[in-house]
N, C-alpha and C positions, 0 to 999 in steps of 0.2 A: 674634669680636673681641678681637684683643688690641693688649698695650699699647704705643707708640711707644715705642724707645728712650729718647727723651727723658723717657719721662715714669718716674719710679721707682717703683718695685711691690713687695712681698715677694719676697725669694729666694725661690727656688725655681719662681719662675710661669714658663709658656712664652709666650716671646714668637713664635712662630708658630702659635698655636691661632687659629682666627679661627671668633667665637661670633657666631649670629644672622645669617651671610651667609653658609652652607652651600649654599641651593640656588643663590642667582648664582653662585657659586664654581665649585659643578658646572655650573653652561651654560657659565661661562668655560673649564672645562677640556677639555671636551669640544670647544668653537671649537678650542682651541690645540694638541689632538689633530689635526682635522682639517689642521691646518695655517693657520687662520684668524687674525685678529685682535680685540683685547676693549679696549674701551672703558666703563669705570665711570665712573658719573656719580650724583650726586648731592649734595645741601647739606654743609655744611664741618660736619665732624667726625663722618660719617656711618660712616666707616672704610675708606673710596676707598683711602689709601696703607696704610692693615692689609693688606686684602686682596692690594691690588698686590703689597706684599711679600713676602706668602706664595706665592704662583702664580711670582712671579718666583725664587725658591729653589727651588721646584720645579721647574720650566720649563729655568733657564740653566745644567744641565748636558745638557742635550739640544742644548743648541747650541754649534756653535765659535765665535764673537761673542757678546758681548751689551756693549750702548751704552745705557749709561742718561743719564739726567738730571732733575734737581728743581728746580723753577723757585719765586722768591718776589718776592711783588710789585711787590718795589722795586728785582729786577732787569729788569722786564719793558719798560723804557724802551732797554735797551740793545742795540743788533743785536749777533747773534749768541751770547750767553753760552750757550744752550741748545745750539747746535751746537759751539761749543770744549767743553761736556762731555759730547757725543756723539761727538764723530774727534776731540779730542783726541790721545788716547791709540792711535789707530791711522793716524793720520795719514802716519806716517813709513812704514805697510804700504801704503798703498793709493795716493800720491801718484806713483809712478814710472810705475804703470800707467794713470795721466792724462793726455790730450792737456793741450800745455803752458798753454793758454789756459785749461783747468777747472783746473790745478794751482796754475798763480798766483792763477785768483780765491779757491780753498779758503782756500791757506794766509793769503793777506792778509786773507780775513774772519777765522780763525781766530785769528792773531796780530797784527792790524791794522798790520802791515808790508809795506813792499814796493810796488812798480807794480803799481796794479791796474788792470786793461782795464774793471773793474764800470760806469764812470761812462759807457763808450761801450755796452755790453749783459752787464746786470744777468743775461742767459738763461744765463752762461756757470758763474755761481755753483752755478743750479739745477741745469743740467747734473751737475756738478760732484760735488753732493749724490747725486743717483740713480747714476752711473758711481760715485763712491765704494761707495755699497751692493750695488751689481752686485760690485764686485771682489770684496769683502766674500763675499757669497752665493755667487761662484763655488770658494769653499774650501771653505763647508758653513754651514749656515742662521744666523742671522742672527739675536737677537731685541733690540729694541729697546724700555725700560723707561720711561715718561716720567711723571710727576706732574706735580701742578698745572699741566693745560696753559695754565688759565686763566692762568697768568702766563706763558705763552712769552712772549719779546719778538715781535714779531710779523714780523721779519724771520725767525727760526727757524721758526717757525710756517709762513709761507707756503712757507719752503724743505719743510718737512716732508711737508706736503700736496701739493705738487708732486710730491716722490718719489714717495710712498703712489699717486697715482693713476694712475702708470705703472710699477707694480714688476712687475704683469702675477702671471707663474705663475713671478718670484725669490724664493727661501725665505726671505723675510724677514718677520718678525711683531710685532707692534706691542702691546704692553699696555699701556695707558695709563691714566689717570685723568682726570678735571677736576670740579670744583669748579662746583654748580648749582644754585639754587635754587630749588623749587616753583613760586613763580610766573613764574619765566620758563624753566623745563626744560625742554621742548619745544625750542623754537628756540635755547638755549643749548648743547645736547650735538648739536644737529644741525649748529650751527657749528662747530666742534667737530672733529665724525667726518670732515669734510675736511680736516682734515690727514691722517687712516690711511688706512688701505687702503678700495677701495670696498664689500670683503667682509668687514666690521669687525662683527661683533656687540656693540651698544650693550645695556650692561647697565645695571639702576639698580638701588642700593641703598637699600636702606630703612628706614624705623625697627624697632626691634627691639621684642622685645614685653616687657610685664612678666616674664614666665619668663625672657625672655634677658637683661632686664638685670639681674634675681637672680643669674643663673649669672655674668655678666659681672665686679659686685662679690663675688662670692665669689670668683671664680678670683684678682680684685685684690687679695684681703686683707682688703675690707671687708665683713668677718663679722659677726654677732649684728644686722644691723637690725633694727627690727620690718616685717613685712608690712606696715605703714600707712606707716611711710618709704620703704620701696622702693618702692611704689604712689605716694607721693609723687614719691617721686624720677622716676621715670617718667612721671608726670605733667607734671612740671616740665619735666624735658630734654625731651617732645617724642619719648622711643626713642634720642634721639641717642649713641651709647656717649660719645664726647666730651663731651656735658654735663654724661650720667648717670656717669661717673668723677669728674670736677670736681666735681660733685656728693655724690657719696660721699666725696672725699679730704676735703672741707671739714667734714661732719659727723663723720669720722672724727676730726679735728683738735678735734672739740667738746665740749666735758668736758660740758655740760647738751645733748643729744637731745632735741629735738622731742619734745612729746608726741602721741601719737597725735590725729591732726582737726588739730595749731597748722601753718602753715604754714611752710616749712624756712628755717633764719633764715641763708638766703643767698641771694643776686641769683640771679634764673632766666634771664637771658642769659649768656651768655659773655664779654662784653665787659664787664658790670659783676664777674661773677667777678673777670677778668684784671685786672681794676682794685682792686680786691681787694687780689690777692697784690702787686701792686705797690705799696702799702703799704708794702708789707716791705721794700720797698729803699731802700736809703740816697736819698739826693737826687741824691747823684753816681753813683752807680750808675743809675739811671733816667735822667741825661742818658746818658749814654753807650751803654743800649739805645736811647735818642733818636736817637743818630747811627746807629745801625747799623738802625733800623727804617729811617732816610732813604737809608740808602744802598745800593748795588746791590752784592753780596757782599764784605759788610763781613766785614773780615779782625781781626785785632789790629795787625798794622802798617797797617792804613788806620786803625785808631779811636787807634793812637797819633800819625800824621799830624795827627789830627784834632783834637789839642790832650788825647786820654782816656789820662794819662798811666798811670792805674791800671787800665786796659782789664781783661786778667786776670782779677784779685782779681775784679771789679766782673761781668764774665762768670760767672764760677764762682759769685759770688752768686746769680744770675738761675737759671744751671742746678740750684741746688740747691732752687729754687722752682718748679722746673718751669718756667720760659719761655723756655728756650733748650733748646737738644738738642744732647747732646754725641756728634759723630762723630771717634774717634779718628784716622782716615785722612785726615778735612777738617779742615783749618786754619778754614775760617770760619767766621763768626759766624751762628750757624743758631737761629732762634725755630722753639720746640716746634711751633708753629703759626702760620698767615700771621693769623689773628684777633688771633694774641697783639699780633703786630706793628702790624697796622693797628689797634686798638683803643689803644697807645700812644699811636701817631702822630697819630688824632682829637684825643685827652683835649688833646694840648702844647698849652701857649698857642703862638699864631701868632706869636709875635717867638722863643719857642722853639727852635721850627720852623724862622725863618730863621734864627736863629747856626748851627742845623745843617749847614745848607744851602751856609752861609758856610764854616763849617768845612771840609766836602765838596769848594767848590769850588776847593781849593787843595791839598787831600789826596788828590784821586780822580789817579791814572794815565793814563786814559782823558780825553783831550780833549773827546768829547762827553758824557761822566759832568759833566766840570768845567764845563763851559758849564752843562749844565740845570742843575746844584746855582746857578749862578750866578745865573742866572733866577727860579728857586725864591727864592731868599735876596733879591730887589732888589724893589721896590715900583715902579711908576708905569713911565717909560719912561727909558732910558739909552741912549745911544747906542754907548757902549762897550760895554756887556751883545749888545745889539741885534747887533754887531758882531761879537759872540764866537759868536753862534747860528748868526750867515750862515754862518761858518767851520763850524764845527761842522756844519750841515747839508749843506756842501758837504761834507766827511769820509765825511760817511753817506751820501750819494751815492755817493762818488768809491766806497765799500765797497760797492756792491750794495744798499743797504738804503734803498729808494726813500722809504718809509712814514715811515722814523727821520726823514729829509729833511725830509718834511713837514711832519712835528710839529714839528721844531724851528723852520722858517722859518717857521711859525706864531707859535708862540713870539718868533721876532724880530721878526716882525711890529707882536707885542706891544708890545716894548719899546722901536720904533722910536718917535724923535720924528718928528712931522707933519710939521716944515721939513725934514728929513733926505735926504739924498740918496743912497742911492734911498731912496726914498719908504716907509710900511708897506706899502700896495695892489705897491709892485712884489715886496715879498718876498713879500705873499700870491701875487702870481702866478708867483712860481718855485716857491712850494708847491703851488700845483695845478696845476703842470708835475709835480713829483717824484710827487703823488698821483696824475696818469695814469699816468705810467710804471709805478707802485707797483699798476696797476689799481683803484685807487682811485676810480672815475668819480665818483661822488655828491657822495664829497665835493670831488675838483678842479669840478666842475660847481656844486656849493655858493659855494665862495668864488670864483669867476670871476664868478659873478650878483651875488654880495655885492659884489664890486667894481665891478660895473658899474651899482650904485647911486646911486653918488656917484662915480664916475671923471669926470672931464671930458678929462683927456688924451688924445687920439686914439691915441695908441701902447698907451696901457695900456688903454684900451675896446679895439681890436683885438688886442692880445695876449689880453686877455678872452675877447674873441668865438672865436679860435682855439681855446683852452681848452673852451669850450663844441663848438666844433666836431669835436676831437679825441675829448671823451668821448662822444660819438655812436656813434663806432667806424665800421664799414661801414652803421648807419640813417641815413646822411645826407639822404635823406627826410626824419626826423624834426625836422628841425633847420632848413628849407628857410626859416623865414622871420627867420632870424639872416642868412643873406648879406644881406639890402637893409641890414640895420642895421650892420652890420661896414661894406658899400660907405660908407654916407650918414656913418660916421663916419673911416674915412679920407679922405672929402675927396679932396683933390687931391693928397696927398702921395703919390708913386708906389713909395715903399717900404712903405707899409701896403695900399695896393690890391696891388703885387705878390701882396704874400701872401694875398690874398683871393681873386685871380681865381686864384691855385694853387690852394686848395683849391675854387673852382669848376671847374677842368677835371677835378677826382676824380670830382666830383658828377657831371657830365657823362655819364664814364664809368661809374660803377658805379652810380647813380640813372637816369638815362635810356637806359644803353647806345649814348650817340650819339658816334661818333667825330670827325663833323665836330667838334661842338660841344666835344669835349673840348681835341682838336685846338687849336682856334682861342682857347679859354680859356687854353694853356698858354702861346702865341705871345704873346698879351698877356702874360700874366703874366712872361716873361723880359724884354718890352721894358721893362715896368713898371721891373722891378726894377733893367738895366742903366742905368736912367735914374736911379733911387736909390741907386745906387752897393754894392747888395745882390748879391753875387756869388754868395752860395751859394743863394739862391734863385732866382738867373738860372740858374744852372748846373742845378739842381734842375726849372725850369721847360723848360727847352729841352731834355732826357733826357728827359722826357715829352713832348714835342710828339714827342722825333726817334723815341722807342717806338712812339706812336699810328699815325705816318705809316707807319710799316714793318709794324705789322698791315692798315694801311689799303691797302696797298703803293700810296702815293702817291709822286709823282718827286721831292719835296722830300727826300725821307728821310736822303739822302747830305750834302745838304747842310746839312743841319738838324746831323747828326753832329760834321760839320766844324769848325760852328761851337762845340758843345757843347765838342770837345777844343780849343780855342784859351788860350793860360795870359790870367791867371793860372788856376792850378786850385785847387780845393780837395780837398785829400788824400780826406775825407771822404767827399764825393761822388762823387769819381773810382772808389771802388768798392765806394758803397753797391748794393742791389738795384735801387733806382729812380734809379741814377745815368747818367752818360753810358758807365761802361765795359757796365754792361752792356745799355746801346740798342745802343751799339754792336756787339756778338758779337751781337743778336738779327738784326739785316740783314748782317753776315757769314754767320751760319749760314742764313739764307733767300735768300741770293745763290751757295750751294751751295760758296760757300768752308769747306772744313772743317778744312783745316791750323790757318791764323789763327784763324777759329772755337774750336778747342780750349783752341791757346796761350791768344788772349786769355782764355776763361773760367778756366782752368787758370792763370793767372798771378791773378786776381779773386779765386779760389778760396781760394790762399796765402794773399792781403794780410789778405784780413778775419778769416782764422784766426790771422794775426800778431794783428789785432787784438783777438779775441775778439768780432767781430761774430756772435753765433751766426744773427740771423735772414737774414742775406745769407750764411750759411754753408746752411743748410738752400737757400735760391734757389740756388745757386750748385751746389750737390750737383745738384740736379735738370736744374739747364742743362747739366750736364755729362755728366750719363746721359742726355739726349735728342740733346747732339753723338754720344758713341757707337753710340745706337742707331742714326741714322744712318749712319754709318760703317760700318755690320756688325755691333758688335763688343758682340755679345747679352750675352754675358756680364759685361764690364762695365758695361755699362750696367745691367745687372738688379742687383748686387752698388751700385752708388752708389745707386739709383733706391731699394732698398730703406733703407740710409742715410738717405737721404733724408728719407722716411717714417716711419724711426724718430723722426730728430732732432724732425719737425713734430709727432708725437704726441707725443712728451718735452716740449717749449713749446709745446705747441696752436697753433703759428703754420704757415699754409699748408697745412695737411693735406689739401683738398680739392682743389692743383693737387699736390701730392704722391702724391696718391693718384690722379691722373688719369697721370701720367707713369708711375708703379709698373704703372698696370694698363698701358702699355704694355709694359712692357719685360719683364715676365711673360707677356704673349698671346707676343710675341716671341720671348723666350728662357728662360721660366721654366713656369707650371705656368697654361693656358687656365681652369679653373675659379677660380682664386685673380684673375686678373685681369677676369674677370665680375663676381665679387665688390669687386675695389676702384672697378673704372668707375661700379657702379649707387651703391657709398658716393659716390664724387663728386658723380653726377648727384645724387643727393638732398641732399648740402649745399646745392649750386649755387640747387637749386629752392631751396630753404626758406631763403638770404638772397636770393634773386632776383639773382643775379649772373649776369647774358643772358653774358655774357662770357664768364667759365666754366662754362656749363653747354653752349655750344659745343664747346667743348677737348672736357668731360666722356662728351658725347655720341658727340665722334667716337671716344676713347678707347672708348667703348662697340659701337660699331660695327664696331669694328676688332677686338676682340675676341671679339665673335657670327661674327666673319669666318674668323676664324683657324680657331672652334671648329665650324666647318661649318656653322654659321645661319644660312643667307643671308637668306633673309625678314626673319629678326629685324632681321640686318645695316641690311637695307635699311629699316627702318623707324629707326631711330634715325639712322642718317645724312640719311634722307632730313629730319627734323627739324632736323638741322645744317644744310642748305641753306639749310630756310625761316627760322632764325634770323638766319644770317650775310649774307641779304640784306636782313633787319630791322635789320639793323649795320652796314651798307653796306662791309662785308667783302669786297676783292672779290681778294687776293692770295691762289691756291693753293694759295702755300708757309706760308700761316700755318698751317693744320690738316693740311695735305696730306692729304685724306681723299675727294676726287675720284674716285680712281682704285679704292681700296676699295668707294665704290659702284657705280660702274660696274661692276666683275667681279661684284658681289653682284648684280648686275639681270640682268647678262646669264645669270648661275649660275640665275634663276630663270625665264629665259624672255622679259626684256624690253632687250631689245638696244637698241629704237629712244629707249626713256628713256635707256638708257645711254649713247648716242651724242648725247644733247641734251648730259646733264650732260659728257660729256669736249670739246665742241664749247665748251660755255659755260667752261670754266677754262683750254680753251688759249686763248680771245682773251686773258685774262687775263693768264693764264702768259706767253704771246710778247711782250706790250706792256711785261712787264716783265723781261724776261731769266731768266725760271726754269730754265735747264736743266733739272735734274733733274725736276722736275715735270713735262718736256713728253715727256721719257723713258719719264716712268709713265703719263702719258696715249696715250703711243702702244703700251705693253704692253697697256692696258686696249681701247685700240680693235681692236688686232689678233684679240683672242678674239671684239668685236662681230662682225668681217670672218669669223672662223670658223662663229661662231653663226648666220652669213648663206650659208655657203654657201662663200667665198673661202679656200680654205685656204693655197693657195699665198703668193699676200698677206700671210695673216696671218704664216705660219710668216717670211718676211723679214724684215716690219712687230716681229716679237719678233726679232729676232736682232739688229737692228740698235739697240735699246733696251737687248738688255742689253750690248750692247759700248760706247753711250754710258753707261749707269747704271755700267760697271765702270772706265770713263776718269775720272767725276767723282767714285768712290771712295764710292759709295752700297752698301755691299758686300751689304746684306738685299735691296735691289729691284733688285738683281743675281740676283741666289738665285730670288728668286720668278719674275721674269723667266722665268731656264733653268728652271724647275719647267712652267711656262706650254708655252712651248717643245716641253718632256718631256711632256706628257702629250698635246700637238696631235698631234707625231708619233708615239704609242703609238694614239691613235683611228684606227678601218678607215679606207680611202679608202672614198669614196660612189659613185666610180665608175671607169672603164678598168680597169684592172690590178687594182688591188686585188680591185672587183667579181670579176675573174672566178681572181684567185688567191686572196681572201681573207685578206690579211697585211696587217702593219701595218711600217711602215718605220721603225726607230726613231729613225736619223740621229743626229749627233756630238752635239749638247742630250740628252743620253739622261739619264734616271732618276739615273743614278751619275753624273752630271755637278751636278746639283741637289743632289743629296746632298752631293757633298762642298762645294758651296760652302755650304751649309746649316749641314751640320758645320763648315765655319773660321767661320764668325758662332757659333758655339753657341745657334744657333737651334733649339730643343730639338722645340718647338712646330710646326714649320712640317717639322724634321726626319721628326717622326712622320707627317708627313701623306703626305712622298713615299715612306716607305717603307709605308704603306699604300696606296697605289696602286701600286707596285711589285709587291705581291705577290696583287692584286687585279687581273690582266693584263686589256685588251678580249677577250673571244674572236676568236681568229684571224679567223670567219669573219661577226663583226657581225652588225648587226640583220638581218631580212629585208628586202632590196630593196626591199619593197613600205611599208616605214615610211616610206622617206626624203621622200615627199609630207610628212609630218606637221606641224606645230608642234614647236618644241623641247618645251613642258614637254605635247604629246600623246604625242613621243618618250620621254620621261622615265614617264608613266605603264603605256606600251605596257612596256619593259621591265621592270619592277615586276611588273606582269602578269605576265610571262614567269620571273619570278624565284618564283611563287606567293604576291606579297603580295596582302595582301586589299585591299578598299578603305579601311577603316579603319588598315591601316599602311603605305599608299599615302599615305593626308593626314597623317599623322605626318611619315613622314619628309622629305616635299617640302613640309611647317608650309602645308599647304591642308587646305581643310573639307571633308567625305567628299562634300558636295554637290557642290565642286568639281572631285571626284575623276570622279564619278560623269556628271556633264556633259561632261566631258571624255572620259571612254568614251564617253559617247553619239557624239559629234565624230570617235572615230577609227572606229567600226562605220560611220557613214557614208559618212566616208572611202575605210573599206577594204572598203566593200561586204560586211560580215560580220554577225552577230548577240549574238555575244556573246562572252564572257571566253575562253570554252574553242576559238573559233575564230583569234583573237590566239598562242595557244598552239600549235595545230597550225602557222600559219603558218612558227611558230619550228623545232616539231620538221622541216615538211616542207625548211626550210634546211639543217638538219642532218644530212638524209638525204642532200643531195647531194653 
């Protein structure tokens, strides 16, 4: 344990010596050496800051960039002060590498100036902090040193936690300290651990032993104390090094030391000790320190502006007494320990505290700080004060600090007279909505519930119910009882009813998985909103209705989209991911209008990036990736899907949907193993959330990934579940998931052509009704394989050729290449009759493996290209299978062929994804049909064929 620079000690003492905390320091060193992060925690005065400084000095030379911050209690209400400490000096270094929206967000947060888009989407600032750390880490290791995390402003703490959880293998380490009290130790440091990387080592600093306290006192020059006195110091301080040193200081200044066994002639708590030292200050110096304790980041200039004309001299007096820290490079007035400031403020009379806040309400430069001081200087209600606080809340909201906005909004409500307009409850509801944005759903719910206990105005009650529903998130089933009450409060007001029915539409989709009910509720909400003159709710409801109709294959979808596109438009709704632009894109994509769909989604992506709407950006990146995948641009789709998934993970939104689309992209243009992992992740999330709509999409992705990987039986298993789910959800449009062709082809490959034909027939009926040309072409490709399995080779070739031509004209590059691959494989199979049997040769034709390889290469469909190359390097024997095997079923031929290769029953079962018993039963049927007795006879048939 060393003495802080702000406490004076005898000349020659070492400020880097740690006494009594060697073991936790060693554990921290090991963690830092491994590249991990460390969080020290313990009560006030236990030595956290000292150990932190010592380790920071030791490891700082190993890092390219060192970012530092140290908060105080008086600063904790102001957003982004800690952020400014950390990034203020490196802003110029990183800003040029940030996207425009993120750069604007970060500069606005650090300077409080400039036009900010954060009111629209606070995620931009979160991503800016994460991106800034990645930019710095790309140039070399980064060490972040943060002391007194408990005083970090909530906005900075949330941003640090957001970035820390997403840094992964990025070389950024955190070295932090937080004050926790013994009675709340576990919960406190667990909460602050969330502001650190997941692998952070939590290190508790405990009290010193009596021997360690003695060594500490000797080191500081408080020598010659009797052992009994040292023992009493240890007992009275509880082993707290700060308390022990202060007790030692007091005893050293006492000309009459206590006798052995006598109580120490000093208070037994730091607060009392601080107060005894404060008595040495002049009244004016004490008032100056009170102003400093009430302010955030006080400086001599601020103290002057607050009327403390002799601030420098009075602060110097306090520093001599060890009450203030002295940092030559830092002009801020800092207390030697936060407890000193807290004790000073707590002991001041209420009238003096209000006077200090009143002075700061005009002296502070930040409008948020000024408003807060004005509130704390005012008693009772005051309309002007309330208005100032509401303006400050709006400013905090625009800066992307909704948590600060919520607290300021509650202060505004407290100072708002009952008869004012807006009323106190209206301001409380605004605070609740800010709390929702900040993720403080419990606070939002509590505020809304409180308003509901007394509110009688229907608009306020419905607004409060909407907060309760929003606070439920995806768990809308948990607030089922709210909807009847909200409907009752809305009465016959169409504007209020529209809001409730719009939420009921989402409930119908998310909770019940009922597209028909969701569509009906959305249509009703749009009608009510139109009657009530609420254009925004009307447009959102129409967009929801159009999206639902498109996914259902409902014939009214184009009409609804046209209604939603009529003027007047709302710019926010027009580009929102649940708005009409998104609904129109989906309709274009499902109707094979790829060029217009790409143009639409590209424009939407450009607009939401300009506005800084990060959630919509994640969504539109995913949709653009889907468009490129349909067009056969697999490399481009893979890049976009990976970007969308990375942003989804960074923001915590849309992870399931992004993982699902990334799985498709990986299976088509990347790594099939990764595709399977992502698909299984998406399935797991959807099952956990009870989201049937996304579960069907995730299972379709899993089926496709398994199919590309060659696991046909597992693909069938997943895709059969998709079929069952979509039947239950009344989804009839085969263009929604486009899985029917994959299921049919996998069924053919496992010897189930009859079921494959049923899948094709069912999907074709709806595709023809809706005019889904690309779906029909894919179904024809699948049906050609059914024909081939049934022996109609020529008909299969003709149907495959037609399907490939149509897919090429529609611009479906990947599906075109798959048709060419199927055609090549079919042409390379040996004929089973006529000339082929006589000559034993295959007829490649124009659609050769080279053609399929060329098309897959053009698409950058690497997994498919690997399958083509594998097929081309393992050609079918020119003499084919023995003629005697022609009468066997598909599964029986597969088993016989593997027997000829020398595979055991267990190996055959593994390769065909069946049980050993199934293989044995199949062999029994083969023996009976061929009139033979054993596996050896099958091999003999093959040998006899080769001998001809």
